[in-house]
All heavy atoms as atom14 arrays in JSON, in Angstrom:
{
  "sequence": "MDKSKVIAAYRRGFLTVRECGQILGVEELQLQSLLKLEESKQTVPPAQRKIGS",
  "atom14_mask": [
    [1, 1, 1, 1, 1, 1, 1, 1, 0, 0, 0, 0, 0, 0],
    [1, 1, 1, 1, 1, 1, 1, 1, 0, 0, 0, 0, 0, 0],
    [1, 1, 1, 1, 1, 1, 1, 1, 1, 0, 0, 0, 0, 0],
    [1, 1, 1, 1, 1, 1, 0, 0, 0, 0, 0, 0, 0, 0],
    [1, 1, 1, 1, 1, 1, 1, 1, 1, 0, 0, 0, 0, 0],
    [1, 1, 1, 1, 1, 1, 1, 0, 0, 0, 0, 0, 0, 0],
    [1, 1, 1, 1, 1, 1, 1, 1, 0, 0, 0, 0, 0, 0],
    [1, 1, 1, 1, 1, 0, 0, 0, 0, 0, 0, 0, 0, 0],
    [1, 1, 1, 1, 1, 0, 0, 0, 0, 0, 0, 0, 0, 0],
    [1, 1, 1, 1, 1, 1, 1, 1, 1, 1, 1, 1, 0, 0],
    [1, 1, 1, 1, 1, 1, 1, 1, 1, 1, 1, 0, 0, 0],
    [1, 1, 1, 1, 1, 1, 1, 1, 1, 1, 1, 0, 0, 0],
    [1, 1, 1, 1, 0, 0, 0, 0, 0, 0, 0, 0, 0, 0],
    [1, 1, 1, 1, 1, 1, 1, 1, 1, 1, 1, 0, 0, 0],
    [1, 1, 1, 1, 1, 1, 1, 1, 0, 0, 0, 0, 0, 0],
    [1, 1, 1, 1, 1, 1, 1, 0, 0, 0, 0, 0, 0, 0],
    [1, 1, 1, 1, 1, 1, 1, 0, 0, 0, 0, 0, 0, 0],
    [1, 1, 1, 1, 1, 1, 1, 1, 1, 1, 1, 0, 0, 0],
    [1, 1, 1, 1, 1, 1, 1, 1, 1, 0, 0, 0, 0, 0],
    [1, 1, 1, 1, 1, 1, 0, 0, 0, 0, 0, 0, 0, 0],
    [1, 1, 1, 1, 0, 0, 0, 0, 0, 0, 0, 0, 0, 0],
    [1, 1, 1, 1, 1, 1, 1, 1, 1, 0, 0, 0, 0, 0],
    [1, 1, 1, 1, 1, 1, 1, 1, 0, 0, 0, 0, 0, 0],
    [1, 1, 1, 1, 1, 1, 1, 1, 0, 0, 0, 0, 0, 0],
    [1, 1, 1, 1, 0, 0, 0, 0, 0, 0, 0, 0, 0, 0],
    [1, 1, 1, 1, 1, 1, 1, 0, 0, 0, 0, 0, 0, 0],
    [1, 1, 1, 1, 1, 1, 1, 1, 1, 0, 0, 0, 0, 0],
    [1, 1, 1, 1, 1, 1, 1, 1, 1, 0, 0, 0, 0, 0],
    [1, 1, 1, 1, 1, 1, 1, 1, 0, 0, 0, 0, 0, 0],
    [1, 1, 1, 1, 1, 1, 1, 1, 1, 0, 0, 0, 0, 0],
    [1, 1, 1, 1, 1, 1, 1, 1, 0, 0, 0, 0, 0, 0],
    [1, 1, 1, 1, 1, 1, 1, 1, 1, 0, 0, 0, 0, 0],
    [1, 1, 1, 1, 1, 1, 0, 0, 0, 0, 0, 0, 0, 0],
    [1, 1, 1, 1, 1, 1, 1, 1, 0, 0, 0, 0, 0, 0],
    [1, 1, 1, 1, 1, 1, 1, 1, 0, 0, 0, 0, 0, 0],
    [1, 1, 1, 1, 1, 1, 1, 1, 1, 0, 0, 0, 0, 0],
    [1, 1, 1, 1, 1, 1, 1, 1, 0, 0, 0, 0, 0, 0],
    [1, 1, 1, 1, 1, 1, 1, 1, 1, 0, 0, 0, 0, 0],
    [1, 1, 1, 1, 1, 1, 1, 1, 1, 0, 0, 0, 0, 0],
    [1, 1, 1, 1, 1, 1, 0, 0, 0, 0, 0, 0, 0, 0],
    [1, 1, 1, 1, 1, 1, 1, 1, 1, 0, 0, 0, 0, 0],
    [1, 1, 1, 1, 1, 1, 1, 1, 1, 0, 0, 0, 0, 0],
    [1, 1, 1, 1, 1, 1, 1, 0, 0, 0, 0, 0, 0, 0],
    [1, 1, 1, 1, 1, 1, 1, 0, 0, 0, 0, 0, 0, 0],
    [1, 1, 1, 1, 1, 1, 1, 0, 0, 0, 0, 0, 0, 0],
    [1, 1, 1, 1, 1, 1, 1, 0, 0, 0, 0, 0, 0, 0],
    [1, 1, 1, 1, 1, 0, 0, 0, 0, 0, 0, 0, 0, 0],
    [1, 1, 1, 1, 1, 1, 1, 1, 1, 0, 0, 0, 0, 0],
    [1, 1, 1, 1, 1, 1, 1, 1, 1, 1, 1, 0, 0, 0],
    [1, 1, 1, 1, 1, 1, 1, 1, 1, 0, 0, 0, 0, 0],
    [1, 1, 1, 1, 1, 1, 1, 1, 0, 0, 0, 0, 0, 0],
    [1, 1, 1, 1, 0, 0, 0, 0, 0, 0, 0, 0, 0, 0],
    [1, 1, 1, 1, 1, 1, 0, 0, 0, 0, 0, 0, 0, 0]
  ],
  "atom14_positions": [
    [[0.84, -1.16, 0.0], [0.01, 0.01, -0.01], [0.9, 1.26, -0.01], [1.96, 1.28, 0.64], [-0.89, -0.02, 1.25], [-1.9, 1.06, 1.27], [-3.05, 0.87, 2.62], [-4.43, 0.37, 1.74], [0.0, 0.0, 0.0], [0.0, 0.0, 0.0], [0.0, 0.0, 0.0], [0.0, 0.0, 0.0], [0.0, 0.0, 0.0], [0.0, 0.0, 0.0]],
    [[0.46, 2.3, -0.72], [1.18, 3.51, -0.81], [1.25, 4.22, 0.56], [0.23, 4.37, 1.2], [0.52, 4.38, -1.86], [1.28, 5.69, -2.14], [2.51, 5.71, -1.87], [0.63, 6.61, -2.62], [0.0, 0.0, 0.0], [0.0, 0.0, 0.0], [0.0, 0.0, 0.0], [0.0, 0.0, 0.0], [0.0, 0.0, 0.0], [0.0, 0.0, 0.0]],
    [[2.43, 4.7, 0.98], [2.55, 5.28, 2.31], [1.69, 6.57, 2.41], [1.18, 6.76, 3.51], [3.99, 5.48, 2.7], [4.63, 6.7, 1.99], [6.04, 6.92, 2.55], [6.62, 8.11, 1.82], [7.97, 8.41, 2.17], [0.0, 0.0, 0.0], [0.0, 0.0, 0.0], [0.0, 0.0, 0.0], [0.0, 0.0, 0.0], [0.0, 0.0, 0.0]],
    [[1.62, 7.36, 1.41], [0.83, 8.54, 1.49], [-0.65, 8.19, 1.7], [-1.39, 8.95, 2.37], [1.04, 9.42, 0.22], [0.61, 8.78, -0.94], [0.0, 0.0, 0.0], [0.0, 0.0, 0.0], [0.0, 0.0, 0.0], [0.0, 0.0, 0.0], [0.0, 0.0, 0.0], [0.0, 0.0, 0.0], [0.0, 0.0, 0.0], [0.0, 0.0, 0.0]],
    [[-1.14, 7.13, 1.15], [-2.52, 6.75, 1.33], [-2.71, 6.28, 2.77], [-3.83, 6.59, 3.39], [-2.95, 5.61, 0.36], [-3.03, 6.09, -1.08], [-3.55, 5.01, -2.0], [-3.62, 5.53, -3.42], [-4.12, 4.45, -4.28], [0.0, 0.0, 0.0], [0.0, 0.0, 0.0], [0.0, 0.0, 0.0], [0.0, 0.0, 0.0], [0.0, 0.0, 0.0]],
    [[-1.8, 5.59, 3.33], [-1.89, 5.16, 4.7], [-1.89, 6.36, 5.66], [-2.75, 6.48, 6.54], [-0.75, 4.21, 5.1], [-0.74, 3.88, 6.57], [-0.77, 2.95, 4.21], [0.0, 0.0, 0.0], [0.0, 0.0, 0.0], [0.0, 0.0, 0.0], [0.0, 0.0, 0.0], [0.0, 0.0, 0.0], [0.0, 0.0, 0.0], [0.0, 0.0, 0.0]],
    [[-1.0, 7.3, 5.39], [-0.94, 8.52, 6.17], [-2.23, 9.34, 6.03], [-2.73, 9.85, 7.02], [0.28, 9.32, 5.87], [1.55, 8.56, 6.31], [0.25, 10.77, 6.52], [2.91, 9.16, 5.91], [0.0, 0.0, 0.0], [0.0, 0.0, 0.0], [0.0, 0.0, 0.0], [0.0, 0.0, 0.0], [0.0, 0.0, 0.0], [0.0, 0.0, 0.0]],
    [[-2.73, 9.41, 4.84], [-4.06, 10.11, 4.61], [-5.19, 9.46, 5.38], [-5.97, 10.17, 6.02], [-4.32, 10.2, 3.11], [0.0, 0.0, 0.0], [0.0, 0.0, 0.0], [0.0, 0.0, 0.0], [0.0, 0.0, 0.0], [0.0, 0.0, 0.0], [0.0, 0.0, 0.0], [0.0, 0.0, 0.0], [0.0, 0.0, 0.0], [0.0, 0.0, 0.0]],
    [[-5.13, 8.16, 5.44], [-6.19, 7.41, 6.22], [-6.08, 7.69, 7.67], [-7.03, 7.87, 8.4], [-6.14, 5.95, 5.95], [0.0, 0.0, 0.0], [0.0, 0.0, 0.0], [0.0, 0.0, 0.0], [0.0, 0.0, 0.0], [0.0, 0.0, 0.0], [0.0, 0.0, 0.0], [0.0, 0.0, 0.0], [0.0, 0.0, 0.0], [0.0, 0.0, 0.0]],
    [[-4.79, 7.8, 8.17], [-4.58, 8.19, 9.57], [-5.11, 9.59, 9.88], [-5.78, 9.81, 10.87], [-3.08, 8.05, 9.89], [-2.72, 8.81, 11.14], [-3.13, 8.34, 12.38], [-1.99, 9.98, 11.07], [-2.75, 9.03, 13.56], [-1.64, 10.67, 12.19], [-2.03, 10.16, 13.47], [-1.71, 10.88, 14.6], [0.0, 0.0, 0.0], [0.0, 0.0, 0.0]],
    [[-4.76, 10.51, 8.99], [-5.17, 11.88, 9.19], [-6.72, 12.05, 9.22], [-7.28, 12.92, 9.82], [-4.6, 12.81, 8.14], [-3.13, 12.94, 8.3], [-2.57, 14.06, 7.46], [-1.12, 14.09, 7.45], [-0.34, 14.61, 8.38], [-0.89, 15.22, 9.45], [1.02, 14.63, 8.27], [0.0, 0.0, 0.0], [0.0, 0.0, 0.0], [0.0, 0.0, 0.0]],
    [[-7.35, 11.2, 8.41], [-8.82, 11.26, 8.3], [-9.54, 10.5, 9.48], [-10.74, 10.54, 9.61], [-9.34, 10.64, 7.0], [-8.97, 11.51, 5.82], [-9.57, 10.98, 4.51], [-9.16, 11.77, 3.43], [-8.56, 11.32, 2.34], [-8.23, 10.06, 2.25], [-8.27, 12.11, 1.41], [0.0, 0.0, 0.0], [0.0, 0.0, 0.0], [0.0, 0.0, 0.0]],
    [[-8.71, 9.83, 10.32], [-9.22, 9.11, 11.5], [-9.64, 7.68, 11.23], [-10.22, 7.11, 12.09], [0.0, 0.0, 0.0], [0.0, 0.0, 0.0], [0.0, 0.0, 0.0], [0.0, 0.0, 0.0], [0.0, 0.0, 0.0], [0.0, 0.0, 0.0], [0.0, 0.0, 0.0], [0.0, 0.0, 0.0], [0.0, 0.0, 0.0], [0.0, 0.0, 0.0]],
    [[-9.27, 7.11, 10.12], [-9.63, 5.75, 9.83], [-8.65, 4.8, 10.52], [-9.01, 3.6, 10.72], [-9.61, 5.46, 8.33], [-10.68, 6.22, 7.61], [-10.37, 7.1, 6.6], [-12.03, 5.98, 7.88], [-11.3, 7.77, 5.86], [-13.0, 6.69, 7.18], [-12.64, 7.58, 6.13], [0.0, 0.0, 0.0], [0.0, 0.0, 0.0], [0.0, 0.0, 0.0]],
    [[-7.46, 5.26, 10.89], [-6.49, 4.46, 11.53], [-5.93, 5.17, 12.76], [-5.85, 6.44, 12.78], [-5.23, 4.2, 10.61], [-5.43, 3.52, 9.26], [-4.19, 3.56, 8.45], [-5.88, 2.02, 9.49], [0.0, 0.0, 0.0], [0.0, 0.0, 0.0], [0.0, 0.0, 0.0], [0.0, 0.0, 0.0], [0.0, 0.0, 0.0], [0.0, 0.0, 0.0]],
    [[-5.54, 4.38, 13.74], [-4.81, 4.95, 14.87], [-3.35, 5.13, 14.5], [-2.94, 4.55, 13.53], [-4.91, 4.05, 16.13], [-4.17, 2.83, 15.85], [-6.31, 3.78, 16.47], [0.0, 0.0, 0.0], [0.0, 0.0, 0.0], [0.0, 0.0, 0.0], [0.0, 0.0, 0.0], [0.0, 0.0, 0.0], [0.0, 0.0, 0.0], [0.0, 0.0, 0.0]],
    [[-2.66, 5.88, 15.32], [-1.23, 6.12, 15.0], [-0.46, 4.74, 15.12], [0.48, 4.53, 14.28], [-0.63, 7.17, 15.91], [-0.49, 6.68, 17.33], [0.69, 7.62, 15.38], [0.0, 0.0, 0.0], [0.0, 0.0, 0.0], [0.0, 0.0, 0.0], [0.0, 0.0, 0.0], [0.0, 0.0, 0.0], [0.0, 0.0, 0.0], [0.0, 0.0, 0.0]],
    [[-0.91, 3.92, 15.98], [-0.28, 2.61, 16.13], [-0.52, 1.7, 14.86], [0.41, 1.07, 14.37], [-0.84, 1.89, 17.36], [-0.13, 0.58, 17.66], [-0.63, 0.06, 18.93], [0.4, -0.7, 19.54], [0.24, -1.42, 20.65], [-0.88, -1.44, 21.27], [1.23, -2.07, 21.12], [0.0, 0.0, 0.0], [0.0, 0.0, 0.0], [0.0, 0.0, 0.0]],
    [[-1.74, 1.71, 14.36], [-2.1, 0.92, 13.19], [-1.31, 1.48, 11.98], [-0.84, 0.69, 11.13], [-3.58, 1.01, 12.9], [-4.42, 0.28, 13.94], [-5.88, 0.57, 13.79], [-6.23, 1.68, 13.31], [-6.72, -0.28, 14.13], [0.0, 0.0, 0.0], [0.0, 0.0, 0.0], [0.0, 0.0, 0.0], [0.0, 0.0, 0.0], [0.0, 0.0, 0.0]],
    [[-1.26, 2.8, 11.89], [-0.5, 3.4, 10.77], [0.96, 3.0, 10.82], [1.48, 2.53, 9.75], [-0.62, 4.91, 10.91], [0.14, 5.9, 9.57], [0.0, 0.0, 0.0], [0.0, 0.0, 0.0], [0.0, 0.0, 0.0], [0.0, 0.0, 0.0], [0.0, 0.0, 0.0], [0.0, 0.0, 0.0], [0.0, 0.0, 0.0], [0.0, 0.0, 0.0]],
    [[1.55, 3.01, 11.9], [2.96, 2.56, 12.06], [3.12, 1.09, 11.71], [4.06, 0.71, 11.13], [0.0, 0.0, 0.0], [0.0, 0.0, 0.0], [0.0, 0.0, 0.0], [0.0, 0.0, 0.0], [0.0, 0.0, 0.0], [0.0, 0.0, 0.0], [0.0, 0.0, 0.0], [0.0, 0.0, 0.0], [0.0, 0.0, 0.0], [0.0, 0.0, 0.0]],
    [[2.16, 0.27, 12.16], [2.23, -1.15, 11.85], [2.15, -1.43, 10.37], [2.86, -2.25, 9.83], [1.15, -1.95, 12.6], [1.4, -2.0, 14.09], [0.25, -2.67, 14.85], [-0.87, -2.76, 14.32], [0.57, -3.25, 15.98], [0.0, 0.0, 0.0], [0.0, 0.0, 0.0], [0.0, 0.0, 0.0], [0.0, 0.0, 0.0], [0.0, 0.0, 0.0]],
    [[1.23, -0.78, 9.72], [1.09, -0.92, 8.24], [2.4, -0.53, 7.53], [2.78, -1.2, 6.6], [-0.19, -0.15, 7.74], [-1.46, -0.79, 8.26], [-0.21, -0.17, 6.22], [-2.69, 0.05, 8.05], [0.0, 0.0, 0.0], [0.0, 0.0, 0.0], [0.0, 0.0, 0.0], [0.0, 0.0, 0.0], [0.0, 0.0, 0.0], [0.0, 0.0, 0.0]],
    [[2.93, 0.6, 7.92], [4.11, 1.13, 7.28], [5.35, 0.34, 7.71], [6.4, 0.47, 7.04], [4.23, 2.62, 7.53], [3.15, 3.45, 6.97], [3.36, 4.9, 7.4], [3.09, 3.4, 5.46], [0.0, 0.0, 0.0], [0.0, 0.0, 0.0], [0.0, 0.0, 0.0], [0.0, 0.0, 0.0], [0.0, 0.0, 0.0], [0.0, 0.0, 0.0]],
    [[5.28, -0.32, 8.79], [6.4, -1.11, 9.34], [7.48, -0.16, 9.89], [8.65, -0.44, 9.77], [0.0, 0.0, 0.0], [0.0, 0.0, 0.0], [0.0, 0.0, 0.0], [0.0, 0.0, 0.0], [0.0, 0.0, 0.0], [0.0, 0.0, 0.0], [0.0, 0.0, 0.0], [0.0, 0.0, 0.0], [0.0, 0.0, 0.0], [0.0, 0.0, 0.0]],
    [[7.09, 0.86, 10.61], [8.0, 1.76, 11.22], [7.7, 1.98, 12.73], [6.61, 1.76, 13.2], [8.0, 3.18, 10.55], [8.43, 3.06, 9.1], [6.68, 3.86, 10.6], [0.0, 0.0, 0.0], [0.0, 0.0, 0.0], [0.0, 0.0, 0.0], [0.0, 0.0, 0.0], [0.0, 0.0, 0.0], [0.0, 0.0, 0.0], [0.0, 0.0, 0.0]],
    [[8.73, 2.47, 13.44], [8.57, 2.75, 14.81], [8.01, 4.15, 14.97], [7.87, 4.89, 14.02], [9.96, 2.73, 15.52], [10.64, 1.45, 15.51], [9.92, 0.35, 16.46], [9.45, 0.83, 17.47], [9.9, -0.76, 16.03], [0.0, 0.0, 0.0], [0.0, 0.0, 0.0], [0.0, 0.0, 0.0], [0.0, 0.0, 0.0], [0.0, 0.0, 0.0]],
    [[7.59, 4.48, 16.15], [6.94, 5.8, 16.39], [7.74, 7.0, 15.98], [7.23, 7.91, 15.38], [6.52, 5.89, 17.92], [5.61, 7.1, 18.15], [5.1, 7.15, 19.61], [5.18, 6.14, 20.26], [4.61, 8.22, 19.93], [0.0, 0.0, 0.0], [0.0, 0.0, 0.0], [0.0, 0.0, 0.0], [0.0, 0.0, 0.0], [0.0, 0.0, 0.0]],
    [[9.02, 6.96, 16.32], [9.85, 8.18, 15.91], [9.98, 8.31, 14.4], [9.86, 9.37, 13.88], [11.28, 8.05, 16.54], [11.28, 8.32, 18.02], [12.71, 8.01, 18.53], [10.91, 9.7, 18.37], [0.0, 0.0, 0.0], [0.0, 0.0, 0.0], [0.0, 0.0, 0.0], [0.0, 0.0, 0.0], [0.0, 0.0, 0.0], [0.0, 0.0, 0.0]],
    [[10.07, 7.16, 13.72], [10.13, 7.18, 12.24], [8.84, 7.67, 11.7], [8.76, 8.42, 10.68], [10.45, 5.78, 11.72], [11.86, 5.37, 12.04], [12.03, 3.88, 11.67], [11.2, 3.03, 11.93], [13.14, 3.63, 10.97], [0.0, 0.0, 0.0], [0.0, 0.0, 0.0], [0.0, 0.0, 0.0], [0.0, 0.0, 0.0], [0.0, 0.0, 0.0]],
    [[7.73, 7.25, 12.33], [6.41, 7.62, 11.84], [6.2, 9.17, 12.0], [5.69, 9.75, 11.13], [5.31, 6.9, 12.61], [3.87, 7.14, 12.24], [3.64, 6.89, 10.72], [2.94, 6.36, 13.07], [0.0, 0.0, 0.0], [0.0, 0.0, 0.0], [0.0, 0.0, 0.0], [0.0, 0.0, 0.0], [0.0, 0.0, 0.0], [0.0, 0.0, 0.0]],
    [[6.69, 9.71, 13.14], [6.5, 11.13, 13.35], [7.29, 11.89, 12.24], [6.86, 12.9, 11.71], [7.04, 11.56, 14.69], [6.22, 11.02, 15.85], [4.76, 11.44, 15.79], [4.43, 12.56, 15.41], [3.91, 10.58, 16.19], [0.0, 0.0, 0.0], [0.0, 0.0, 0.0], [0.0, 0.0, 0.0], [0.0, 0.0, 0.0], [0.0, 0.0, 0.0]],
    [[8.48, 11.39, 11.86], [9.22, 12.04, 10.78], [8.44, 11.93, 9.45], [8.42, 12.89, 8.64], [10.58, 11.35, 10.62], [11.42, 11.48, 11.76], [0.0, 0.0, 0.0], [0.0, 0.0, 0.0], [0.0, 0.0, 0.0], [0.0, 0.0, 0.0], [0.0, 0.0, 0.0], [0.0, 0.0, 0.0], [0.0, 0.0, 0.0], [0.0, 0.0, 0.0]],
    [[7.9, 10.77, 9.14], [7.1, 10.61, 7.94], [5.93, 11.53, 7.9], [5.58, 12.1, 6.85], [6.62, 9.17, 7.84], [7.66, 8.15, 7.3], [7.09, 6.73, 7.47], [8.07, 8.42, 5.95], [0.0, 0.0, 0.0], [0.0, 0.0, 0.0], [0.0, 0.0, 0.0], [0.0, 0.0, 0.0], [0.0, 0.0, 0.0], [0.0, 0.0, 0.0]],
    [[5.22, 11.67, 9.04], [4.07, 12.61, 9.1], [4.49, 14.04, 8.81], [3.77, 14.7, 8.06], [3.37, 12.45, 10.46], [2.69, 11.14, 10.74], [2.25, 11.08, 12.17], [1.51, 10.94, 9.84], [0.0, 0.0, 0.0], [0.0, 0.0, 0.0], [0.0, 0.0, 0.0], [0.0, 0.0, 0.0], [0.0, 0.0, 0.0], [0.0, 0.0, 0.0]],
    [[5.6, 14.45, 9.37], [6.04, 15.78, 9.13], [6.43, 16.0, 7.68], [6.2, 17.05, 7.04], [7.26, 16.12, 10.02], [6.86, 16.34, 11.48], [8.03, 16.69, 12.33], [7.67, 16.75, 13.77], [8.8, 16.97, 14.64], [0.0, 0.0, 0.0], [0.0, 0.0, 0.0], [0.0, 0.0, 0.0], [0.0, 0.0, 0.0], [0.0, 0.0, 0.0]],
    [[7.1, 14.97, 7.11], [7.47, 15.03, 5.69], [6.27, 15.14, 4.8], [6.26, 15.96, 3.85], [8.33, 13.81, 5.3], [8.85, 13.7, 3.84], [9.81, 14.84, 3.63], [9.56, 12.4, 3.7], [0.0, 0.0, 0.0], [0.0, 0.0, 0.0], [0.0, 0.0, 0.0], [0.0, 0.0, 0.0], [0.0, 0.0, 0.0], [0.0, 0.0, 0.0]],
    [[5.24, 14.33, 5.02], [4.03, 14.34, 4.19], [3.32, 15.68, 4.35], [2.79, 16.25, 3.42], [3.09, 13.18, 4.62], [3.53, 11.85, 4.07], [3.51, 11.73, 2.58], [2.54, 12.22, 1.97], [4.49, 11.23, 2.0], [0.0, 0.0, 0.0], [0.0, 0.0, 0.0], [0.0, 0.0, 0.0], [0.0, 0.0, 0.0], [0.0, 0.0, 0.0]],
    [[3.36, 16.23, 5.59], [2.7, 17.49, 5.82], [3.4, 18.6, 5.07], [2.74, 19.48, 4.48], [2.72, 17.83, 7.3], [2.02, 19.07, 7.7], [1.99, 19.32, 9.18], [1.58, 18.42, 9.94], [2.37, 20.43, 9.6], [0.0, 0.0, 0.0], [0.0, 0.0, 0.0], [0.0, 0.0, 0.0], [0.0, 0.0, 0.0], [0.0, 0.0, 0.0]],
    [[4.65, 18.6, 5.02], [5.47, 19.62, 4.25], [5.2, 19.5, 2.76], [5.19, 20.48, 2.05], [6.92, 19.55, 4.56], [7.52, 18.39, 4.07], [0.0, 0.0, 0.0], [0.0, 0.0, 0.0], [0.0, 0.0, 0.0], [0.0, 0.0, 0.0], [0.0, 0.0, 0.0], [0.0, 0.0, 0.0], [0.0, 0.0, 0.0], [0.0, 0.0, 0.0]],
    [[4.99, 18.31, 2.28], [4.65, 18.09, 0.83], [3.31, 18.74, 0.49], [3.14, 19.25, -0.56], [4.62, 16.61, 0.52], [5.93, 15.92, 0.39], [5.69, 14.47, -0.01], [7.02, 13.68, -0.04], [6.7, 12.29, -0.39], [0.0, 0.0, 0.0], [0.0, 0.0, 0.0], [0.0, 0.0, 0.0], [0.0, 0.0, 0.0], [0.0, 0.0, 0.0]],
    [[2.38, 18.63, 1.43], [1.01, 19.07, 1.18], [0.95, 20.67, 1.22], [0.12, 21.23, 0.57], [0.06, 18.54, 2.17], [-0.2, 17.03, 1.94], [-1.08, 16.4, 3.03], [-1.49, 17.1, 3.91], [-1.23, 15.13, 2.91], [0.0, 0.0, 0.0], [0.0, 0.0, 0.0], [0.0, 0.0, 0.0], [0.0, 0.0, 0.0], [0.0, 0.0, 0.0]],
    [[1.84, 21.3, 1.98], [1.76, 22.72, 2.17], [2.42, 23.48, 1.0], [2.22, 24.69, 0.92], [2.37, 23.15, 3.45], [3.7, 22.71, 3.5], [1.62, 22.55, 4.66], [0.0, 0.0, 0.0], [0.0, 0.0, 0.0], [0.0, 0.0, 0.0], [0.0, 0.0, 0.0], [0.0, 0.0, 0.0], [0.0, 0.0, 0.0], [0.0, 0.0, 0.0]],
    [[3.2, 22.78, 0.18], [3.81, 23.47, -0.94], [2.8, 23.59, -2.06], [2.26, 22.62, -2.54], [5.08, 22.62, -1.45], [5.59, 23.25, -2.71], [6.09, 22.48, -0.41], [0.0, 0.0, 0.0], [0.0, 0.0, 0.0], [0.0, 0.0, 0.0], [0.0, 0.0, 0.0], [0.0, 0.0, 0.0], [0.0, 0.0, 0.0], [0.0, 0.0, 0.0]],
    [[2.5, 24.84, -2.47], [1.5, 25.07, -3.54], [2.04, 24.59, -4.84], [3.25, 24.71, -5.13], [1.24, 26.58, -3.53], [2.47, 27.12, -2.9], [3.04, 26.11, -2.0], [0.0, 0.0, 0.0], [0.0, 0.0, 0.0], [0.0, 0.0, 0.0], [0.0, 0.0, 0.0], [0.0, 0.0, 0.0], [0.0, 0.0, 0.0], [0.0, 0.0, 0.0]],
    [[1.15, 24.09, -5.7], [1.61, 23.63, -7.08], [2.02, 24.87, -7.85], [1.56, 25.98, -7.64], [0.39, 23.03, -7.67], [-0.81, 23.6, -6.88], [-0.27, 23.89, -5.53], [0.0, 0.0, 0.0], [0.0, 0.0, 0.0], [0.0, 0.0, 0.0], [0.0, 0.0, 0.0], [0.0, 0.0, 0.0], [0.0, 0.0, 0.0], [0.0, 0.0, 0.0]],
    [[2.93, 24.62, -8.83], [3.38, 25.68, -9.67], [2.21, 26.28, -10.46], [1.39, 25.56, -10.94], [4.47, 25.24, -10.63], [0.0, 0.0, 0.0], [0.0, 0.0, 0.0], [0.0, 0.0, 0.0], [0.0, 0.0, 0.0], [0.0, 0.0, 0.0], [0.0, 0.0, 0.0], [0.0, 0.0, 0.0], [0.0, 0.0, 0.0], [0.0, 0.0, 0.0]],
    [[2.17, 27.62, -10.59], [1.12, 28.25, -11.3], [1.46, 28.26, -12.81], [2.63, 28.49, -13.14], [0.89, 29.66, -10.79], [0.36, 29.7, -9.41], [0.11, 31.11, -8.98], [0.49, 32.08, -9.58], [-0.6, 31.22, -7.83], [0.0, 0.0, 0.0], [0.0, 0.0, 0.0], [0.0, 0.0, 0.0], [0.0, 0.0, 0.0], [0.0, 0.0, 0.0]],
    [[0.49, 27.98, -13.59], [0.67, 27.94, -15.05], [-0.16, 29.09, -15.69], [-1.29, 29.33, -15.24], [0.2, 26.65, -15.65], [0.98, 25.49, -15.12], [0.45, 24.28, -15.82], [0.91, 23.09, -15.11], [0.5, 21.9, -15.36], [-0.35, 21.66, -16.35], [0.96, 20.87, -14.73], [0.0, 0.0, 0.0], [0.0, 0.0, 0.0], [0.0, 0.0, 0.0]],
    [[0.43, 29.7, -16.7], [-0.36, 30.72, -17.42], [-1.09, 30.04, -18.58], [-0.47, 29.23, -19.34], [0.59, 31.77, -18.04], [0.99, 32.81, -17.06], [1.69, 33.94, -17.79], [1.88, 35.16, -16.86], [2.55, 36.22, -17.52], [0.0, 0.0, 0.0], [0.0, 0.0, 0.0], [0.0, 0.0, 0.0], [0.0, 0.0, 0.0], [0.0, 0.0, 0.0]],
    [[-2.34, 30.28, -18.69], [-3.16, 29.65, -19.72], [-3.49, 30.79, -20.69], [-4.0, 31.8, -20.25], [-4.4, 29.01, -19.21], [-4.01, 27.85, -18.25], [-5.23, 28.51, -20.33], [-5.13, 27.19, -17.55], [0.0, 0.0, 0.0], [0.0, 0.0, 0.0], [0.0, 0.0, 0.0], [0.0, 0.0, 0.0], [0.0, 0.0, 0.0], [0.0, 0.0, 0.0]],
    [[-3.28, 30.61, -21.94], [-3.57, 31.64, -22.93], [-2.41, 32.58, -23.06], [-1.28, 32.28, -22.69], [0.0, 0.0, 0.0], [0.0, 0.0, 0.0], [0.0, 0.0, 0.0], [0.0, 0.0, 0.0], [0.0, 0.0, 0.0], [0.0, 0.0, 0.0], [0.0, 0.0, 0.0], [0.0, 0.0, 0.0], [0.0, 0.0, 0.0], [0.0, 0.0, 0.0]],
    [[-2.64, 33.75, -23.64], [-1.54, 34.74, -23.91], [-1.4, 35.69, -22.77], [-2.2, 36.1, -22.13], [-1.72, 35.5, -25.14], [-2.76, 35.15, -25.9], [0.0, 0.0, 0.0], [0.0, 0.0, 0.0], [0.0, 0.0, 0.0], [0.0, 0.0, 0.0], [0.0, 0.0, 0.0], [0.0, 0.0, 0.0], [0.0, 0.0, 0.0], [0.0, 0.0, 0.0]]
  ]
}
């Protein structure tokens, strides 16, 4: 399963932090790092594109 999907399920409340860690196969400290990394990916806005002239 894709780690971002597992983290998204945790953030939506479908999984506990323990279940999330078990699915990803990581310890709590590693999971906290992954959560911070995923959060920083989501806060970066996509590049803006000009459409037309």
